[in-house]
C-alpha positions, -999 to 999 in steps of 0.1 A, spaced: -626 663 266 -595 645 280 -574 623 257 -583 586 258 -553 564 265 -551 526 266 -523 513 289 -508 479 283 -511 465 318 -488 435 322 -494 425 358 -461 441 369 -453 472 389 -440 493 360 -472 493 339 -493 497 371 -476 529 381 -476 541 345 -514 537 345 -517 555 378 -495 584 366 -517 590 335 -548 589 356 -534 615 379 -525 637 349 -562 637 340 -563 613 310 -592 590 303 -574 557 310 -584 522 302 -561 492 309 -555 465 283 -540 430 291 -524 413 261 -527 375 261 -500 364 237 -493 328 247 -515 299 256 -498 268 270 -529 247 261 -534 258 225 -502 271 210 -490 236 200 -521 232 179 -518 264 159 -498 248 131 -516 215 134 -490 200 158 -497 183 191 -495 205 222 -460 204 235 -461 229 264 -482 214 292 -472 237 321 -495 264 334 -486 297 318 -474 324 342 -494 348 320 -526 337 338 -511 347 371 -501 380 355 -536 386 344 -549 380 379 -524 406 392 -534 430 364 -571 426 374 -563 434 410 -543 464 400 -570 478 377 -596 474 405 -573 491 431 -568 520 407 -604 523 398 -597 517 361 -615 494 336 -595 465 322 -600 447 289 -583 414 279 -574 410 243 -559 379 226 -530 381 202 -521 344 204 -521 337 167 -503 370 159 -476 362 184 -471 327 171 -468 338 135 -448 370 139 -427 364 170 -424 328 179 -421 314 144 -394 339 136 -377 331 169 -376 294 160 -365 300 124 -335 321 136 -325 295 161 -326 268 134 -300 289 115 -278 289 146 -285 326 153 -296 342 186 -328 363 181 -344 387 206 -381 380 209 -388 410 231 -378 433 201 -401 413 179 -429 415 204 -427 452 207 -426 456 169 -455 432 160 -477 430 191 -475 459 215 -470 487 190 -488 472 160 -516 447 169 -523 463 203 -520 498 188 -545 489 160 -569 474 186 -568 505 207 -574 528 177 -603 506 166 -618 511 201 -615 548 198 -584 555 219 -560 583 209 -528 568 223 -512 537 237 -490 538 268 -467 511 283 -444 508 313 -412 509 293 -383 529 307 -379 552 278 -387 589 270 -406 604 241 -397 638 228 -410 660 199 -389 684 179 -402 704 150 -432 681 147 -410 650 147 -413 624 175 -382 607 189 -375 579 215 -347 589 240 -330 570 268 -348 569 301 -337 590 331 -330 557 349 -300 545 329 -299 512 348 -334 503 336 -333 520 301 -352 498 276 -348 518 244 -328 489 230 -360 468 229 -379 495 211 -356 498 180 -380 482 156 -411 502 164 -426 519 133 -418 556 131 -454 562 120 -468 552 154 -445 574 176 -470 603 178 -494 580 195 -471 563 220 -467 574 256 -439 563 281 -449 577 315 -419 563 333 -393 580 311 -383 606 337 -385 585 369 -366 556 383 -373 521 396 -370 530 432 -396 558 429 -419 534 409 -419 509 437 -424 536 464 -455 549 445 -469 513 443 -463 508 480 -480 541 489 -510 530 468 -511 497 486 -508 477 453 -503 440 458 -476 440 431 -455 467 447 -427 442 455 -434 418 427 -402 405 412 -393 418 378 -399 394 350 -368 379 335 -360 359 303 -385 354 276 -420 366 282 -439 335 270 -421 309 292 -420 327 325 -394 315 349 -391 280 334 -358 266 321 -353 281 286 -332 252 272 -358 225 283 -386 246 269 -369 251 235 -362 214 233 -399 209 228 -397 226 194 -360 222 185 -349 187 198 -314 185 214 -287 168 194 -254 163 211 -222 170 192 -185 179 195 -171 211 210 -140 220 190 -111 241 203 -102 261 172 -67 269 184 -55 233 181 -84 217 163 -91 192 190 -123 180 207 -126 198 240 -159 183 251 -195 176 240 -224 201 237 -261 192 243 -273 210 211 -254 235 190 -285 257 186 -286 266 223 -253 284 226 -245 320 217 -213 338 207 -193 349 237 -209 324 261 -186 312 288 -208 295 314 -225 261 309 -200 246 285 -190 218 309 -154 216 295 -129 202 320 -93 211 325 -80 246 321 -102 275 312 -122 295 308 -135 288 273 -156 310 251 -180 302 223 -168 318 191 -189 301 165 -209 271 154 -217 250 124 -253 239 123 -248 214 95 -218 197 111 -234 201 146 -201 215 159 -196 242 185 -163 262 183 -146 276 214 -114 294 222 -94 299 254 -85 330 274 -52 335 255 -69 335 221 -99 358 227 -91 376 194 -116 352 178 -143 371 196 -134 405 182 -148 420 151 -141 455 136 -172 459 114 -205 443 106 -234 443 81 -269 451 95 -301 443 77 -338 451 83 -329 486 94 -357 506 110 -349 543 108 -364 566 134 -349 597 119 -338 612 86 -303 600 80 -273 610 59 -254 584 39 -227 583 66 -230 592 103 -208 589 133 -228 577 162 -230 551 190 -242 515 190 -253 488 214 -249 453 200 -267 437 230 -288 450 259 -269 466 288 -238 469 267 -221 503 269 -224 527 240 -197 519 214 -185 546 189 -192 535 153 -195 549 118 -228 540 101 -228 538 63 -261 535 45 -261 508 18 -298 508 11 -331 517 28 -329 485 48 -292 478 51 -261 495 66 -225 487 73 -211 495 107 -174 500 114 -156 502 147 -118 500 141 -112 498 179 -127 463 178 -156 450 199 -160 415 215 -190 393 211 -209 410 183 -233 382 173 -253 375 141 -290 374 147 -289 399 175 -300 436 172 -277 465 166 -293 497 180 -279 532 172 -279 564 191 -270 601 187 -264 611 223 -295 600 242 -317 598 211 -323 564 195 -320 567 157 -328 531 147 -317 495 146 -315 463 126 -304 427 127 -267 418 126 -261 396 96 -224 392 92 -194 402 113 -159 410 99 -123 412 111 -98 429 87 -123 427 59 -129 390 62 -161 372 74 -151 362 109 -175 333 112 -162 318 79 -126 323 91 -134 303 123 -152 275 104 -122 273 79 -99 264 108 -118 232 112 -114 220 77 
């Protein structure tokens, strides 16, 4: 009897080709479409009025998924995780923004929805494994399963998988780990799939192509305030809402005169945004950080020399990882790295193998908390 696999079919080309490849390999494949956001009901989940009135692009994605499943001759089931998504992903997302931090909802979605709620649903329905269209590779060594970088380095998505539970790895399949995006589109075209040239989704999954700042304003109202140049402690301009900016941001500041300027910090209580100019970019550079919520995907020593990504598409940075507890590490990089940002994910690698990740809590320069140093210049 062939292994039963449920494929998360998103309505895009990657998951479509992943489903096709598994079918060709002889697996018993069923497609599952995850409905995680409802523009008509999500505002009511916590007893609030509905705020998001636009038609969700997820309905269009479902229609594309249905056409794909029919073309491939595969069954499709639709499963709702609206409440789980709101509670575990969106609420955390909003809470982090309220603190002035920059979270990554795609990492939360993979942790709580795709490889938890969806995995449990598939198991309850009698499936052996779950597959997705992520560009990542799965390997097994001495009975242990590991996530490794995809063959297509330009599309590698291991960064977003850093919080997946180690326990589920034996039941996860990544069919696209050893192919590339060009080949995927060619396969879809040969199959005559309507989504063969569909544009890749960008931004945050639950808002589609809409303006992120305007969407977020429904839940976290904008409040204008001063932009402070920390080099001379003067007002450089006015921001539209301090919560909407991230460390290292250069575009969209609307500061006149000479430039460019870069965001180096913010004070949520004072509603102030702190920037620096090109000549003083040292305020963006840290040499160590503290990382919490560590998810270990391997058995680690107390100290290890490895590589880290502090944001998606960032090159690997050499670091030394020191274990403080089961959930916390310190990371040192004496060469200095620009734009390491509290609230974002630090993901660690040994060669091509991802070994875990966690949330950046504090960043330091010369042993001092860099964010506190920046705020102190305003006093």
